C-alpha positions as CSV (number, residue, x, y, z in Angstrom):
1,M,-50.9,-49.1,16.6
2,S,-50.9,-46.2,14.1
3,Q,-49.1,-46.5,10.9
4,T,-47.5,-43.8,8.7
5,T,-48.8,-43.9,5.2
6,P,-46.6,-43.0,2.3
7,T,-48.7,-39.9,1.8
8,S,-48.2,-38.7,5.3
9,Q,-44.5,-39.4,5.1
10,S,-44.3,-37.3,2.0
11,Q,-46.2,-34.5,3.7
12,S,-43.9,-34.6,6.7
13,Q,-40.8,-34.5,4.4
14,S,-42.3,-31.6,2.5
15,Q,-43.0,-29.8,5.7
16,A,-39.5,-30.4,6.9
17,L,-38.1,-29.0,3.6
18,D,-40.4,-26.0,3.9
19,D,-39.0,-25.4,7.4
20,E,-35.5,-25.3,6.0
21,K,-36.2,-22.7,3.4
22,I,-34.9,-19.3,3.8
23,A,-37.4,-16.4,3.5
24,V,-35.8,-13.6,1.5
25,E,-37.1,-10.1,1.3
26,E,-35.7,-7.4,-1.0
27,D,-35.2,-3.8,-0.1
28,G,-35.7,-0.9,-2.4
29,N,-32.3,-1.3,-3.9
30,G,-33.0,-4.6,-5.5
31,G,-31.4,-6.7,-2.9
32,D,-30.6,-6.2,0.8
33,L,-27.1,-5.5,2.0
34,S,-27.6,-3.5,5.2
35,G,-24.0,-4.0,6.0
36,N,-24.1,-7.7,6.3
37,G,-20.6,-8.8,5.5
38,S,-18.0,-6.7,3.8
39,A,-14.8,-8.0,2.5
40,F,-12.0,-8.6,4.9
41,G,-13.8,-7.9,8.1
42,I,-15.5,-4.6,7.2
43,G,-18.9,-4.6,8.9
44,K,-18.2,-7.6,11.0
45,G,-21.1,-9.3,12.8
46,N,-21.6,-9.7,16.5
47,G,-20.8,-13.4,16.4
48,D,-24.4,-14.4,16.9
49,E,-24.6,-17.7,15.0
50,S,-28.4,-17.9,15.0
51,E,-29.5,-14.8,13.3
52,V,-28.5,-12.0,11.0
53,S,-28.6,-8.5,12.4
54,D,-30.8,-7.0,9.7
55,G,-33.4,-9.6,10.1
56,S,-33.9,-10.1,6.4
57,F,-33.4,-13.9,6.7
58,A,-35.6,-16.2,8.8
59,N,-32.7,-18.5,9.3
60,P,-33.4,-21.7,11.2
61,T,-30.2,-23.3,9.9
62,G,-28.1,-21.3,12.4
63,I,-25.8,-19.9,9.6
64,N,-24.4,-16.5,10.3
65,E,-24.7,-14.6,7.1
66,K,-21.9,-12.1,7.9
67,A,-19.5,-14.9,8.8
68,L,-20.4,-16.7,5.6
69,V,-19.8,-13.6,3.4
70,R,-16.5,-13.1,5.1
71,K,-15.6,-16.7,4.3
72,L,-16.4,-16.1,0.7
73,D,-14.3,-13.0,0.7
74,W,-11.2,-14.7,2.1
75,K,-11.6,-17.7,-0.3
76,L,-12.3,-15.7,-3.5
77,L,-10.8,-12.3,-3.3
78,P,-7.1,-12.8,-2.4
79,P,-6.3,-15.1,-5.3
80,L,-8.3,-13.1,-7.8
81,T,-6.7,-9.8,-6.6
82,L,-3.2,-11.4,-7.0
83,L,-4.1,-12.5,-10.5
84,Y,-5.1,-9.0,-11.5
85,L,-2.1,-7.4,-9.8
86,L,0.3,-9.6,-11.8
87,S,-1.8,-8.9,-15.0
88,F,-1.5,-5.2,-14.6
89,L,2.1,-5.5,-13.6
90,D,2.9,-7.5,-16.8
91,R,1.1,-5.1,-19.1
92,S,2.5,-1.8,-17.6
93,N,6.0,-2.8,-16.7
94,I,7.0,-1.7,-20.2
95,G,7.1,1.8,-18.9
96,N,9.7,0.8,-16.3
97,A,11.7,-1.2,-18.8
98,K,11.8,1.9,-21.1
99,L,13.6,3.9,-18.4
100,D,16.1,1.0,-18.0
101,G,17.2,0.9,-21.6
102,L,14.6,-1.1,-23.6
103,T,14.4,1.3,-26.5
104,T,18.1,1.8,-26.8
105,S,18.9,-2.0,-26.7
106,L,16.3,-2.9,-29.4
107,H,16.9,0.3,-31.4
108,I,13.3,1.3,-31.0
109,T,12.3,4.8,-32.2
110,G,9.8,7.0,-30.3
111,N,6.9,6.1,-32.7
112,Q,7.8,2.4,-32.7
113,Y,7.6,2.4,-28.9
114,L,4.2,3.9,-29.1
115,L,3.1,1.1,-31.5
116,T,4.2,-1.5,-28.9
117,L,1.8,0.0,-26.5
118,T,-1.0,0.3,-29.1
119,I,-0.8,-3.3,-30.4
120,Y,-1.3,-4.7,-26.9
121,F,-4.8,-3.1,-26.8
122,I,-5.6,-4.3,-30.3
123,G,-5.2,-7.9,-29.1
124,Y,-7.0,-7.1,-25.9
125,V,-10.0,-5.5,-27.6
126,L,-10.4,-8.2,-30.3
127,F,-10.5,-11.1,-27.8
128,E,-12.4,-9.8,-24.8
129,V,-15.9,-10.8,-25.8
130,P,-14.8,-14.2,-27.2
131,C,-12.9,-14.9,-23.9
132,N,-16.0,-14.2,-21.8
133,I,-18.1,-16.4,-24.0
134,I,-15.6,-19.2,-23.5
135,L,-15.7,-18.6,-19.8
136,K,-19.5,-19.0,-19.9
137,R,-19.1,-22.3,-21.8
138,T,-16.3,-23.7,-19.7
139,T,-15.4,-23.2,-16.0
140,P,-13.5,-20.4,-14.1
141,K,-11.3,-23.0,-12.4
142,I,-9.8,-24.0,-15.7
143,W,-10.1,-20.9,-17.9
144,L,-8.8,-18.2,-15.6
145,P,-5.6,-20.0,-14.5
146,T,-5.0,-21.1,-18.1
147,L,-5.1,-17.5,-19.3
148,M,-2.7,-16.5,-16.6
149,L,-0.2,-19.3,-17.5
150,L,-0.3,-18.2,-21.1
151,W,0.2,-14.5,-20.5
152,G,3.0,-15.3,-18.0
153,I,4.8,-17.3,-20.7
154,V,4.4,-14.4,-23.2
155,A,5.5,-11.8,-20.6
156,T,8.7,-13.9,-20.0
157,L,9.4,-14.1,-23.7
158,M,9.4,-10.3,-23.9
159,G,12.5,-10.4,-21.8
160,I,14.5,-12.5,-24.3
161,S,13.3,-10.7,-27.5
162,S,16.2,-9.7,-29.6
163,T,14.4,-7.8,-32.3
164,Y,11.7,-5.1,-32.4
165,A,9.4,-7.4,-34.5
166,G,9.6,-10.2,-31.9
167,F,8.9,-7.8,-29.1
168,L,5.9,-6.3,-31.0
169,A,4.5,-9.8,-31.6
170,A,4.9,-10.6,-27.9
171,R,3.0,-7.5,-26.9
172,F,0.1,-8.4,-29.2
173,F,-0.2,-11.9,-27.7
174,L,0.1,-10.5,-24.2
175,G,-3.0,-8.4,-24.9
176,V,-4.8,-11.5,-26.3
177,T,-4.0,-13.7,-23.3
178,E,-4.8,-11.0,-20.7
179,S,-8.1,-9.9,-22.3
180,G,-10.3,-12.5,-20.6
181,L,-9.2,-11.9,-17.0
182,F,-11.0,-8.7,-15.9
183,P,-14.3,-9.2,-17.6
184,G,-14.3,-12.8,-16.6
185,V,-13.7,-12.0,-12.9
186,V,-16.4,-9.3,-12.9
187,F,-18.9,-11.8,-14.3
188,Y,-17.6,-14.5,-11.9
189,L,-18.1,-12.4,-8.8
190,S,-21.6,-11.6,-9.9
191,M,-22.3,-15.3,-9.5
192,W,-21.3,-15.4,-5.9
193,Y,-22.5,-12.1,-4.4
194,K,-25.7,-10.2,-4.1
195,R,-26.0,-7.2,-6.5
196,T,-25.5,-4.7,-3.7
197,E,-22.3,-6.6,-2.6
198,T,-20.6,-7.0,-6.0
199,H,-19.4,-3.4,-6.4
200,Y,-17.1,-3.4,-3.4
201,R,-15.6,-6.7,-4.3
202,V,-14.9,-5.6,-7.9
203,A,-13.4,-2.3,-6.6
204,L,-11.2,-4.2,-4.2
205,F,-10.1,-6.5,-7.0
206,F,-9.4,-3.4,-9.2
207,S,-7.4,-1.7,-6.5
208,A,-4.7,-4.2,-7.5
209,A,-4.1,-2.1,-10.6
210,S,-2.9,0.9,-8.6
211,L,-1.1,-1.5,-6.2
212,A,0.7,-3.0,-9.2
213,G,1.9,0.5,-10.1
214,A,3.4,1.0,-6.7
215,F,4.8,-2.6,-6.5
216,G,6.1,-2.3,-10.1
217,G,8.0,0.9,-9.3
218,I,9.7,-0.7,-6.3
219,L,10.5,-3.9,-8.2
220,A,11.9,-2.0,-11.2
221,Y,14.1,0.0,-9.0
222,G,15.6,-3.1,-7.4
223,I,15.8,-5.1,-10.7
224,G,17.5,-2.1,-12.3
225,F,20.7,-3.0,-10.4
226,M,20.7,-6.5,-12.1
227,N,22.2,-4.9,-15.3
228,D,24.7,-7.4,-16.8
229,V,23.7,-10.2,-14.5
230,G,23.9,-13.3,-16.6
231,G,24.9,-11.1,-19.5
232,L,21.4,-9.6,-19.7
233,E,20.4,-5.9,-19.5
234,G,18.3,-4.8,-16.5
235,W,15.2,-4.2,-18.6
236,R,15.2,-7.8,-19.6
237,W,15.2,-9.0,-16.0
238,I,12.1,-6.9,-15.4
239,F,10.1,-9.0,-17.9
240,I,11.8,-12.3,-17.1
241,I,11.4,-12.1,-13.3
242,E,7.8,-10.7,-13.3
243,G,6.8,-13.1,-16.1
244,L,8.1,-16.2,-14.3
245,L,6.4,-15.0,-11.1
246,T,3.1,-15.0,-13.0
247,V,3.8,-18.5,-14.4
248,V,4.5,-19.9,-10.9
249,V,1.4,-18.2,-9.4
250,S,-0.8,-19.6,-12.3
251,L,0.1,-23.1,-11.3
252,F,-1.2,-22.5,-7.8
253,A,-4.3,-20.7,-9.2
254,Y,-5.6,-24.1,-10.5
255,L,-5.9,-25.1,-6.8
256,F,-7.3,-21.9,-5.4
257,I,-9.8,-20.7,-8.1
258,H,-13.2,-22.2,-7.5
259,N,-16.1,-22.6,-9.9
260,Y,-19.5,-21.6,-8.5
261,P,-21.2,-21.9,-5.1
262,S,-23.1,-25.1,-5.9
263,T,-19.8,-27.0,-6.2
264,A,-17.5,-25.0,-3.9
265,P,-15.5,-27.6,-1.8
266,F,-15.0,-25.0,1.0
267,L,-18.8,-24.7,1.6
268,T,-20.9,-27.2,3.5
269,E,-24.2,-28.3,1.9
270,P,-26.3,-26.1,4.2
271,E,-24.0,-23.1,3.3
272,R,-24.4,-23.8,-0.4
273,S,-28.2,-23.8,0.1
274,F,-27.9,-20.6,2.0
275,V,-25.8,-18.9,-0.6
276,H,-28.3,-20.0,-3.3
277,A,-31.2,-18.5,-1.3
278,R,-29.5,-15.2,-0.7
279,L,-28.5,-14.9,-4.4
280,K,-32.0,-15.8,-5.5
281,S,-33.3,-12.7,-3.7
282,S,-31.6,-10.2,-5.9
283,T,-29.7,-11.8,-8.8
284,D,-30.2,-14.3,-11.6
285,A,-27.1,-16.2,-10.5
286,T,-29.2,-19.2,-9.3
287,N,-31.0,-19.5,-12.6
288,T,-30.2,-22.3,-15.1
289,E,-29.5,-20.5,-18.3
290,P,-28.2,-22.4,-21.3
291,F,-26.0,-20.4,-23.7
292,D,-28.1,-18.7,-26.4
293,W,-26.8,-16.2,-29.0
294,A,-30.1,-14.2,-28.5
295,N,-28.8,-13.3,-25.1
296,V,-25.6,-12.0,-26.6
297,R,-27.6,-9.9,-29.0
298,A,-29.7,-8.5,-26.1
299,A,-26.6,-6.8,-24.7
300,F,-25.8,-5.1,-28.0
301,V,-29.4,-3.7,-28.5
302,D,-29.6,-2.3,-24.9
303,Y,-28.7,1.4,-25.0
304,K,-27.7,1.2,-21.3
305,C,-24.9,-1.3,-22.2
306,W,-23.5,1.3,-24.7
307,L,-23.6,4.0,-22.0
308,Y,-21.7,1.7,-19.6
309,S,-19.2,1.2,-22.4
310,L,-18.8,4.9,-23.0
311,G,-18.4,5.4,-19.3
312,F,-15.3,3.2,-19.3
313,H,-14.2,4.5,-22.7
314,T,-13.9,8.0,-21.2
315,M,-11.9,6.6,-18.3
316,S,-9.6,4.1,-20.0
317,L,-7.6,6.8,-21.9
318,P,-6.5,8.6,-18.7
319,L,-6.2,5.3,-16.9
320,Y,-3.8,3.7,-19.3
321,T,-1.9,6.8,-20.4
322,L,-1.1,7.3,-16.7
323,S,-0.1,3.7,-16.0
324,L,2.0,3.3,-19.1
325,F,3.7,6.7,-19.3
326,F,3.9,7.6,-15.6
327,P,7.6,6.7,-15.2
328,T,8.3,8.8,-18.4
329,I,6.2,11.7,-17.1
330,I,8.1,11.7,-13.8
331,S,11.5,11.4,-15.6
332,A,10.7,14.4,-17.8
333,L,10.3,16.5,-14.6
334,G,14.1,16.3,-14.3
335,Y,14.5,13.2,-12.1
336,K,17.0,10.4,-12.8
337,S,15.8,7.0,-14.0
338,A,16.1,5.2,-10.6
339,T,14.5,8.1,-8.7
340,A,11.7,8.3,-11.2
341,Q,10.9,4.6,-10.7
342,L,10.5,5.2,-6.9
343,L,8.6,8.5,-7.3
344,T,5.8,6.6,-9.0
345,V,5.1,4.6,-5.8
346,P,3.5,7.3,-3.5
347,P,0.8,8.4,-6.0
348,Y,-0.2,4.8,-6.7
349,A,-0.3,4.0,-3.0
350,F,-2.5,7.0,-2.5
351,A,-4.8,5.9,-5.3
352,T,-5.1,2.4,-3.8
353,I,-6.2,3.8,-0.5
354,L,-8.8,6.1,-2.1
355,T,-10.1,3.3,-4.3
356,I,-10.9,1.2,-1.3
357,I,-12.3,4.1,0.8
358,I,-14.6,5.3,-2.1
359,A,-15.7,1.7,-2.7
360,I,-16.7,1.3,0.9
361,L,-18.7,4.6,0.9
362,S,-20.4,3.7,-2.4
363,E,-21.4,0.3,-1.0
364,K,-22.7,1.7,2.3
365,T,-24.8,4.4,0.5
366,H,-25.9,2.1,-2.4
367,K,-24.8,5.0,-4.7
368,R,-22.6,4.7,-7.8
369,A,-22.9,7.8,-10.0
370,P,-22.2,10.4,-7.4
371,F,-19.0,8.8,-6.4
372,I,-17.9,8.5,-10.0
373,L,-18.6,12.2,-10.6
374,L,-16.7,13.1,-7.4
375,S,-13.7,11.0,-8.3
376,T,-13.5,12.1,-11.9
377,S,-13.7,15.8,-10.8
378,F,-10.7,15.0,-8.5
379,A,-8.7,13.7,-11.4
380,I,-9.7,16.7,-13.5
381,I,-8.0,19.0,-10.9
382,G,-4.9,16.9,-11.3
383,Y,-4.7,17.4,-15.0
384,I,-5.4,21.1,-14.7
385,I,-2.4,21.3,-12.4
386,L,-0.2,19.3,-14.8
387,L,-1.2,21.4,-17.8
388,T,-0.8,24.8,-16.1
389,T,2.3,24.3,-14.0
390,P,5.6,25.6,-15.5
391,H,8.3,23.0,-16.0
392,S,10.4,24.9,-13.5
393,H,8.1,23.8,-10.6
394,P,8.4,20.0,-10.7
395,G,7.1,19.6,-7.2
396,I,3.7,21.1,-8.1
397,S,3.5,19.0,-11.2
398,Y,4.2,15.9,-9.0
399,L,1.4,16.9,-6.7
400,G,-0.9,16.9,-9.7
401,T,-0.1,13.3,-10.3
402,F,-1.6,12.5,-6.9
403,F,-4.9,14.1,-7.9
404,A,-4.9,12.4,-11.2
405,A,-4.2,8.9,-9.9
406,G,-6.4,9.5,-6.8
407,G,-9.4,10.3,-9.0
408,I,-8.9,7.9,-12.0
409,Y,-8.6,4.6,-10.1
410,P,-11.6,5.0,-7.7
411,S,-13.8,6.2,-10.6
412,T,-12.7,3.4,-12.9
413,A,-13.4,0.8,-10.2
414,I,-17.1,1.9,-9.9
415,V,-17.5,2.3,-13.7
416,L,-16.4,-1.3,-14.3
417,S,-18.5,-2.8,-11.5
418,W,-21.7,-1.0,-12.6
419,P,-22.9,-3.3,-15.5
420,A,-22.2,-6.4,-13.4
421,A,-24.7,-5.2,-10.8
422,N,-27.3,-3.9,-13.2
423,V,-27.4,-6.2,-16.3
424,S,-29.3,-9.5,-16.3
425,G,-29.4,-12.5,-17.3
426,Q,-26.1,-14.3,-17.2
427,T,-25.1,-14.4,-20.8
428,K,-26.2,-10.9,-21.4
429,R,-24.3,-9.7,-18.4
430,A,-21.1,-11.6,-19.4
431,T,-21.4,-10.0,-22.9
432,A,-22.2,-6.5,-21.5
433,T,-19.2,-6.7,-19.2
434,A,-16.8,-7.7,-22.0
435,M,-18.4,-5.2,-24.3
436,T,-17.9,-2.4,-21.8
437,I,-14.2,-3.2,-21.5
438,T,-13.7,-3.8,-25.2
439,I,-15.2,-0.4,-26.2
440,G,-13.6,1.2,-23.2
441,N,-10.2,0.0,-24.2
442,L,-10.5,1.7,-27.6
443,G,-9.8,4.8,-25.6
444,A,-6.5,3.2,-24.5
445,V,-5.6,2.5,-28.1
446,L,-5.9,6.2,-28.8
447,G,-4.1,7.1,-25.6
448,T,-1.0,5.1,-26.4
449,Q,-0.3,7.4,-29.4
450,L,-0.6,10.7,-27.5
451,Y,2.5,11.0,-25.3
452,R,5.0,11.5,-28.2
453,P,8.6,12.4,-27.5
454,S,8.2,15.7,-29.3
455,T,5.6,16.9,-26.7
456,S,8.0,16.3,-23.8
457,P,8.3,17.7,-21.1
458,R,4.9,19.4,-20.8
459,W,2.9,16.7,-22.6
460,F,0.2,19.1,-23.7
461,L,-1.3,16.7,-26.2
462,G,-1.6,13.7,-23.8
463,H,-2.6,15.7,-20.8
464,G,-5.1,17.7,-22.9
465,F,-6.8,14.5,-24.2
466,A,-6.9,13.0,-20.8
467,L,-8.6,16.1,-19.4
468,G,-11.1,16.2,-22.3
469,Y,-12.0,12.6,-21.8
470,L,-12.5,13.1,-18.0
471,V,-14.9,16.0,-18.7
472,A,-16.7,13.8,-21.2
473,N,-17.0,11.1,-18.5
474,L,-18.9,13.5,-16.3
475,G,-21.5,13.9,-19.1
476,V,-21.8,10.2,-19.8
477,V,-22.2,9.2,-16.2
478,A,-24.7,12.0,-15.5
479,T,-26.8,10.8,-18.5
480,L,-26.6,7.2,-17.4
481,W,-27.6,8.2,-13.9
482,Y,-30.7,10.0,-15.2
483,C,-31.7,7.1,-17.5
484,L,-31.4,4.5,-14.7
485,E,-33.4,6.7,-12.3
486,R,-36.1,7.2,-14.9
487,E,-36.4,3.5,-15.5
488,N,-36.6,2.8,-11.8
489,R,-39.5,5.3,-11.5
490,V,-41.3,3.5,-14.3
491,K,-40.9,0.2,-12.5
492,K,-42.1,1.7,-9.3
493,R,-45.2,3.0,-11.0
494,R,-45.8,-0.5,-12.5
495,E,-45.5,-2.0,-9.1
496,E,-47.8,0.5,-7.5
497,S,-50.4,-0.2,-10.2
498,G,-50.5,-3.8,-9.0
499,E,-48.1,-5.5,-11.4
500,V,-46.4,-8.3,-9.6
501,G,-42.8,-9.1,-10.4
502,E,-41.6,-12.5,-11.4
503,E,-40.8,-14.9,-8.5
504,V,-37.6,-15.7,-10.3
505,L,-35.6,-12.7,-11.6
506,R,-34.9,-13.4,-15.3
507,N,-33.9,-10.1,-16.8
508,D,-33.3,-6.5,-16.0
509,G,-36.8,-5.6,-17.3
510,D,-38.5,-7.3,-14.4
511,V,-40.3,-5.0,-11.9
512,G,-38.2,-6.5,-9.1
513,W,-34.9,-5.7,-10.8
514,V,-34.1,-2.2,-9.4
515,F,-31.1,-0.5,-11.0
516,Q,-28.3,0.7,-8.8
517,T,-27.7,4.4,-9.5
């Protein structure tokens, strides 16, 4: 009678584990996508539970990769997108409140109103990097909903402010509490998806910004009729209702925001292992990386991180001047307040659709820079129309806002997702993402001072700066495109010369880390 020795048992167990491993092969883009699994059903699989259509995974576990990615999308993206929609709504609804009497009620002058816009971004810029460092040292499940709860409370308090000083303080703390959401979510998504998949998810998440503009216009139109309800002006109800909505959603967010794949309760153990294997093929998300200040410094000494930052800097000025002053710009065309609120909706809806379409095309082609250049050029056309159209032709000027919004939002979505896909390791990427948005939002600080009442109704100063920044964006993106392509060529030559990449991708200098361009 044969007996199984401990050694043979160990060998059998080892063999069994080897059989369960997933063989991962990378394509030339630093991680295979090949259409396997787009958010919310885009690129759905054929339902075959035993294999993946692109054949990149030898998958004896029977897990359908496309179905798993769709599962991640439905669990992660809706709550995150809702968080950002409310974030953008709470920061930009001041433009709607202005039309409903904010400045008259609090006796705010034109320059004082501009300062309320500026001080928000000062708080935002100062606390972005610290917030992302805190996220790295805590957990998304706690940190992101807590930020949301805090900014919801601050947004609500704006509606009961009785003095300009109190309102100004609330705007500053709104910027502080909202500063960690976007960079935090961009980093968070990079820990769940392959590099080639991250962009589309970030773009879909960012589309909530334009959707918030459309939703905010409709909401402000309806809330405007609540003037004198409870003895409060209509503009106060805008802040109170939208702020309380944020508070309520934040409480549910503690239940629906998850940490990372290794602890996700909605994944089975085989699915967690599968997610781990597919991430290991193209990202550093599976690495164990303790926090180290040297990795923070690595972001600041990498010239590419500064180019990513300039890429967003040149987009943030037109992005935020449009979102903050859009109702005022429309009103200056000669439309009444309520009508102006509603007229902001179609351009924002158009921008939302284009943001998603451009994101899909960018994902499928694995290209970033060409679509940024195309979208930015589209926005440039819009500002040329706005600058050259006489005030006597408001319809043509209104058409220009479609071009402006339809170019700014898709371009910004790609710009913001770029460093998340190209920067490694984890702490450096978290820092680079926050750094990009911090430096980028300095453009917004400048932009908040440009649409002065004295320049109405043509807004030559504001529109002119926006146009100049968009042209500068073309130069920055073209430069970054060239630099990334050059570094990819260097890596390819190193690979062809026989240099072997690290088995585990540790930083973006590895031969196996191919930059997305």
